N, C-alpha and C positions, 0 to 999 in steps of 0.2 A: 247524210247531212254533213256539210263541211264543219270542222271543229269550231271555227270562228262563229259561224251562224248558230251552232248549238249553244255556244257560250252566251251569245246575245239573247237567245230564247230563254235559257235558264235564268239569267240575271233579270231579264225583263219580267218574267213570270213571278220570280220571288219578290221583286220590287212591288209589283201590282198587288200580289196576295198579301204581302206584309202591310201595305198601305191600307187595304180594305179591312184587314183583321184589326189593325190598330185603331182605325176609325170606329169600327163597331165596338171594340173593347172599351175605348175611352168613353164613347157616347156623350161627349161634351158638346156645348154649343159651338165650339170653335172647330171641331173636326168631325166631319161626317163624310159619307160616300157621296159621289156625285149623283148617284141614283136617288138619294133622299132630297136633293134640291133641284134637279134638272130633269127635263123631259128627254126622251131619246132624241139624239141629234139627227139633223138632216144633212149636216156637212161638218167636217172637222173644224174646230175653232169657233163654232157658233153654238150658243147656249140659249135655251128657253127655260126660264126658271119656273118651278112649280109655285103656284100661288100660295100653297100651304106653307112653303118655306119662309115666307115673310122676310126676305133678305134686305138688310140695310144697304142701299147701293154704294154709299160712300165708304162703308166698312167691309165691302165684299172681300177685298184681297187681304185684309187683316184678319177677318174672322175665318177665312178659308185658305190661308196662306199655304198650309200643308197640302191641301188638295191641288192647288195650282203649282206646287213644287217650287215655291219661292223660298229658297233656302237662305241661310244666314247671309246678311249683307244686301239681300234683294228686297225691294219694296216697290209698290205701285203708287205713284204720286198723281193727284188730280191736276191736270193742266188746263182744263176748261170745263165750264158748266153752262148749259143753255136750256131754256124752256121754249119749246116750239109752239106753233099755233094750235096744236091739238092738246096742249097742256102736258105733254110728255117731257120729262127732264132727261137731258143727254149729258153724260159725264164722259170725259176722255181721260184715260189713265196712261201714264208713261212709266215704263220700268226703269228703275235706277239701281245701280250697284254701288253701294257706299257713296251715294250722292251723285254719281256720274251716270249720265244718260246711256241706256242701252238702245242704240239707234234702231228705230222702226219696230221696237218691241212695245206695243201699245194695245190697249183695249178700249172699246167704246161700250158703255153700259147705259141702258135705258130704264127709266123708272117712272112710276105714277104713284102719287101720294106717298112718296118716300119708300116705296117697295120696288125692288129690282124686278124688271119684266124679262129682259133679254140682254145678251152681251155677245160681242164678237171681237176677235183680234188674234194677235200672236204674241207669245212670250218666249223668253229664253229660260227654259226650265233648269233648275239646279245650276244656275249660272255661277261659275267660279273661275274668273279669268286668270291666266298665268301671270299677267302684269297688272298691278293695281295702282302703282305710282309712276308718274312720268320721269324718265331719266333725262329727257330733253325738255328744257324750259320753254315757256311760251316765247321768250325773246329769241331763243335759238331757232324755234320753229318759224318765227317771222322771217328770220334771215334766210331760211331755206325756202320759204314762200317767195321771197323777193328774187331768189335765184330761178324759181320756176316761172315767175311773171316779171321779167326785167322790163325796165323802161315804161312802166305804167303808173298811173295815179289812181288812187282809190277813193270811192265815194263812201260817206258814212252810211253804214248799213242800217242805222236806226231811222234814217230819213233820206233815202236815196233821192226822192223827188225834190226835196229842197236843194240838195247838192247839184242836181241836174240843171238848176237855174243859174248856176254860177260856176266859176272855174274851181275844180276840186283842189283841196288843200294838199300841197305836195308833201307835207310832213305827216299826213294821216296814214295810219296803218290799221288794217282790220284787226278785230279782237279774236283771239283764239278761244275755243271751247273744247274741253276734253269730252270725248265720247268713246264708247265701245262700238266700233263700226265693223261691218263685214268686209272681209277681203274680197277682191273682185272674183266672181265666179266661184265663190266658196261660202260656206256657212260659218267658217271660223271667224272669230272676232278678235280685234286687237285694240288696244288703247291708242287713241290718236288725237292729235290736235286738229280740229276742224275750223276752217276759215271760210266765211261767206265773203268772197272777194268780188265786190262790185267795182269794176274797173272802167277806165276810159281807154279805148272805146267800150261803150256799155255792152255791146254784143259779145264781148269776150269774157264776161263775168262768169265765175264758176265757184263751186265749193271745192276746196282743196283740203286733203287729209294727209297729215304728216305723222308717221309712226312715232309715238311718244317714247318708245324704247330705243329705236335705232336712228331716227331722223330721216328714214327713207320715205319717199313719196308712196303713199298707199294707193290713192286714186284721185281723179278729178271728175266732178259731175257738173254739167251745165246748170247755171242759175236761170238762164234765159233760153228755153228750147226754141230752136229755129223751126219755122212752120212752113212757109210757102216759098217757092222758087219761081224765077222768071223775071221779066221786065216789061215796062209799059208806061203809058202816060195817059191815064183815064180818070174820069170822075163820074159819079153815078146817081146823083140825086137832083141835079139842076139847082135852081135858086131855093134857098132855105132860110128861115128866120132862126136866130139863136141869140143867146145872151153873151155879152162880152163885158170887159172891165176897162176902166180908163185909168191911166197912170201918167205920172210926170217922168219924162226921160231927160236926163242931163243933156243940155245943148240941143235938144230937139223939141222941147215943150210937151204938151199933152198929146198922148197917143192912146189908141185902143189896142188891147191885147186879147187873144183868144183864151179867156179865162172866165168861167161861169161860176159865180159864188152864190147863186140863187137857191141852191139845194141845202144850204147849211154847211156844205163843204166846198171844195174848189175842184172843178174839172178844168184842166189846162192843156193847151197844145204847145209843145216845145220843139226846138230844133237842137241837134247836137252841137252845132258850131255857135260860138258866142257872137251875139250882135249887140253892140252898145252895152257890153258887160253883162248880158243876160242871154238866155236861150228862148225868151218869149218871141212870139210872132206879132209884128206891129202893123197898124194901119192908122193913118191920120184922121180919116173921116168916118170910119166904121162901115164903109161900103167896100167890101173886100173884092178885089178885082181878080182877073184870071191868073195873075202871077202868084196868087195865094191859094189857087183852087185845090191843090193837094192838101195843104194844111187845113183848109176849111172843111174838106170832106172828112178828114180824120177827126177833127174836133166835133163835127156833127155826129159822126158814128159813135164817138165816145158818149155823147149825151143820150143817144138812142139806147145804147147798152145799159147805161145807168138807169134810165127810166123803165126799161123792161124789167130789170131785177127788182126795182123798187115797187112798181105797180103790180107785177105779176106774182112775185114771191116775197114781198115785204122786206127785201134786203136793200139797205142803203149802202151804196158803194161796195167795193170788193170785200171789205172786212165785216160788213153788217153794222159797223159803228160809224158810218158816214165819213170815212177817212178820205183825204184828198187823193185824186187820181190825175195822172198826166199821160199824154200820148205823144210819142216822138215821131217826127216825120221830116226827113230832109234828103232829097236825092243828091245833094251836094256834099254829103258827109265824106270827108277825105279817107276814112278808114273803111269804106264800104268794101264788102266782099262780093265779087261778081255772083249774081244769082241768088243772093240771100233774100229772104222775104220778110215776113213779119215776125218779130220776136216779142217776148213779154217779160216783165219783171214785176216784183211784188208791189211796186208803186203804181202799177197800171200797165196797160199795153203800150208797146212801142212799135211804130211802123218802120221797117228796116230801110236802110239806104238803097239806092239804085232801083227803086220801083215805086209804083203808086198803086199797089194792090190793097188799097184801104176801102174795100167794099164793106157794107154793113155786116155781112156774115163773117168776114175775116176779122173785123174789129171786135165783133161779139165773141168770136173764138178766143181772141187774146184777152178780152175782159174776163172770160170764164177761167182762163189759166190763173188769174189773180184770185178769183173766188175760190178756186180749188186750193190755192196756197193757204187760204184762211179757214178752210173747212176740212175736207178729207185729207189734204196735204199729200195727195197722190204724187209719187216720186217722178224724177226725170232720168233715172237710170234706164237707158234704153234696153238693157238686157232683161228687164222685168216687165211683167204684164201691167203693173201699176202705171208705167209710163204710157202704154197703149190706151189704158182707160182714161188717163189724163187728157190725151189728145182726142179721144172719142167724145167724152163729155163736152169738151170745148167745141168740137164739130157740131154736136147735137144742139147746144145752146146758141152757137153761131147761127144755125139755121132757124131756130125758134125766134131769135131776135130779129132776123131779117123778115120772117113771116109776120111777126107782130108789127114791124114798121110798115110793111106793105098791106096790113090788114088781111093777110092770107090771100091777096088778090092774084098773086103769081106763084102759087104754091109749087115748089120743086124741092129736090133733095140734094142739089149739087152745091158743094162749098166752092166758092170762087167763080161761079158761072158768069157773074156780071162783068168780070174782066176778060172773059173768054177762056176756053179750054183747048186751044189749038196746040200745035207743035211747040214744045218748049215750056208750055204752061203747066201748072200744077193744080189739079182739081180733085175732089173726092165726091163720089156718089154714095150717099148714105143708103139708098134703097138697093142699088146694084153696084157694090164695091168692085166687083171684077171688071167693070167697065174701065177702071183705071189701074188694074193690076193689083188690087187689094183682096184679101180673103173675105168670103161671106160665111165661112164655117170655121169654128174654133179648131186651130191647128190643122186646117185643111189646105187646099191649094192656095198658093201665094203667101201663106203664113211664113214669117221670118223668125229664125232662131239662131243664137250663137252656134258656131263661131262666125257665121256670116254677119256683116254689118246690118244691124236691125234699125229700121225706121219705125218708130212707134206709131206714126200716122198710118202706116200700112196695117199693122195688126189691130188698130182701132176700128178697122172696117167691120169686124164681127159685131161689136156692140152697136155700131152705126146702123147696120141692117136690122138688128133686133128692134131698135127704136122706131125706125121707119115702118117696119111691119106692124109693130104694136099700134102705131098711129093710123096707118092707112088700111090695115088688114091685108089678107092675102091667102091664097090657097095654092097648093102645089106639093112637090116633093123635093127635099134637099138631095141633089144628085150625088153628093159625096157620102152622106150618112144613110141615104135611102129612107129617111124618116119623112112620112107625109105630114103636112100641116094644113090647118084650116083655122085662120086667125080672124076673129071678129074685129072690125074697126072700132077704135076708141077715139073720143074727141081729143084734139090736140091739147086743150087745156087740162085734160085729165092726164095724158101721158107726160106732159111737161112737169106736172106736180110729182108724179112718180119718179121721174129722172132727177129732179131737183132734190127730193127727199133722200134718194139713194146716195147721191153725191155728197150732200151736206151732212147727213146724219148716220150713215151706215158703213162708210169705207174708211180705211186708214192708209198710211203712207205706203204700205207694202201689200195692198190688196191685189187679189187676182181676179180673173174672170169668174171663177166660182163664187167669190165674195160679191161681185157685182150682181150675179144672178140671185144669190140669197138676199142681198140687200134690197133689190128691187121688188122681190116677192114680199118681203116684210113691209116695205114702203106702201105697196098696194093694199096690204092688209090693214095697215094703220089708217090709210085714207078712206078706203072703201069697204072694209070688212073682210073677215075670213071667209074663204070660198066664194068671194064676190066674182062677178063677171070680169072685173079688172084683174084680179089676182090670177084667174084662170088664163086670161089672154097673155099676161106677162109670162107665165110658165110655158104656154104654147109657143110664144115668139122666141123664147130662149131655145126651145127644142128645135125650132126651125133653123137655128144657126149652130146646131151641134151640141147644145148643152141641155140634155133632157133629164127628167127626174130619174132617181135611182131608188133602190129599195130602202125602206125605213128600217134602221137597226133596232135592236131590242133594248139597248141600254144607253145611258148618257155617256158622253165622251169622257174618258179618264184624263185626258191631257197629259199623256205619259210619253210624249215624244217631242223633242225640240222642234220648233216651228209650228206647233199647233196640230199636227196630224197624229191620229192614233197609231200606236205601235202595233204592227201586224203580229208580233209575237205575244202580245198581252192577252191573257184569258178574257179580258173585258173589251177586246177590240170589237168595234161596232161594224166595221166593213173593211174592205181592202182598198179603201179610197186613198189614192195619192194624187191623181190628176185626171182630168177628163181626156178621153180619146173618142174618136169616131169608130164605131164598130158595132156588131150585133150584140144585143143584150137579151138573153133568154128570159129575163124577168119582166121585160116590157115588150112582149109580142115579137121578139126577135128583130126589132126594127131600129130601136133607138140607141144612141151612143151611151157609153157607160164609163165607169171609173176603171182605171188600170192600176193595179198595185205592183210596186217594185220590191217590196219587202224592206227589212232594215239594212 
């Protein structure tokens, strides 16, 4: 054994043994072994609490800080609390170090009658950063930001939508926030100033991170993920009735604008270029002619997406709190990038310049990006699986919204088919992702990984196929993993509830495909019962795309490795689980994919 590995093994073993001996020796209410409070794990980072433990969900990380290895300076702060339609309370915790956010280190805890039931997430264990105070001031960081983004104006991040209706204030600068963020392609964290820079043109908006010690640029991440490519000039629903608003326009008298305030909030259609001092779309008599056909289609699609979430999932607008939403559409936008498609921002979906790809499924896709920002907060870092899940859930609900609008009359699984999928167009087939060069098996053929340029829409094909199979059913054999499958069809209203609950209540900003699998199984159990037909079909559908069950370990997760995975050297290690791969598993009849461990 190499000396370094031996050292890691010895230290890890001593750490784990001392932790458990101290827990048992003290026997206090604040320090126990995980075995005393949690069932054996099914996956690293996921906990099912024993009913006998009677854990206070809000005090979980205070009462058991030592078990979670939250050392001095670290704490977990509640950032949201929500009660769902099943009466379950959902708490979201964010890790802080001396009051500064440890980015993407968060946990979701579920409870009933003030007793914790389960939890999942990732923490930075024994976190002690080398730099705790910024050497670079916020003012200096803003100067560096302006060097990175020259000749732009910024929208107020508190209310981007309001700013979009007027010329942005040339004097405004985004506010900086100190965070401990991961370096690109590394688990090491640095203290950085993070800016949410909503810019004009809006499609260049991004999160910018400036090293708080050196002033160097750490990374940039898009705030508005680009979605579709191509060009065209189409509309898709013919004549439709919708609500508008009437306003007085200086020097023009009364006009109608594409704004619907009949829901208790406002849904509005905007254009990037200013007209009469605003970005609203006008019509004098409220009979919108062909010159406005693109804007009308976008506005109509926004209303359909709003109604779907409200009537099918009880969610008002993207936040759940009925916040205003706007959609942007203008082929004449001067800053258009050739071939860009639809983009999204937290104030609502925006239909990109130089195309008219505002089909209902695409607008539903963009609306869902906004819902994700307010719920799971799945990230937009294309090197991570969370970004692929973000795109996949948006595809799934884009299709669900289209089917709902059409009353399931023209049921199909292709995103963007109404605009055409010919040469140069971009479409995605949820049932058969390989038809458009996307993977249908986890880390299988067509899967994209760094250092190649990763398109998260591509890797989202795996979950897309999972959902389509779960809804329509199917039999066959995965040609890559050799795993046979026989999936019973579930009703679309049932599968949509499973997908929504997974997205809204079980995932975090840094979730992986394994998390999506675990979350959907738990969602099916919540909705339809343990060992129900629905739960079993969820499991089977995941196996059909390369994520099959693995053996149940004997002990609860010790959480003794940064990132939430068990340490392979620990005497309490539950499995050798690091990540899923396709290959034979002797524990499951020699057919199914299994975990592959890489060691410490």
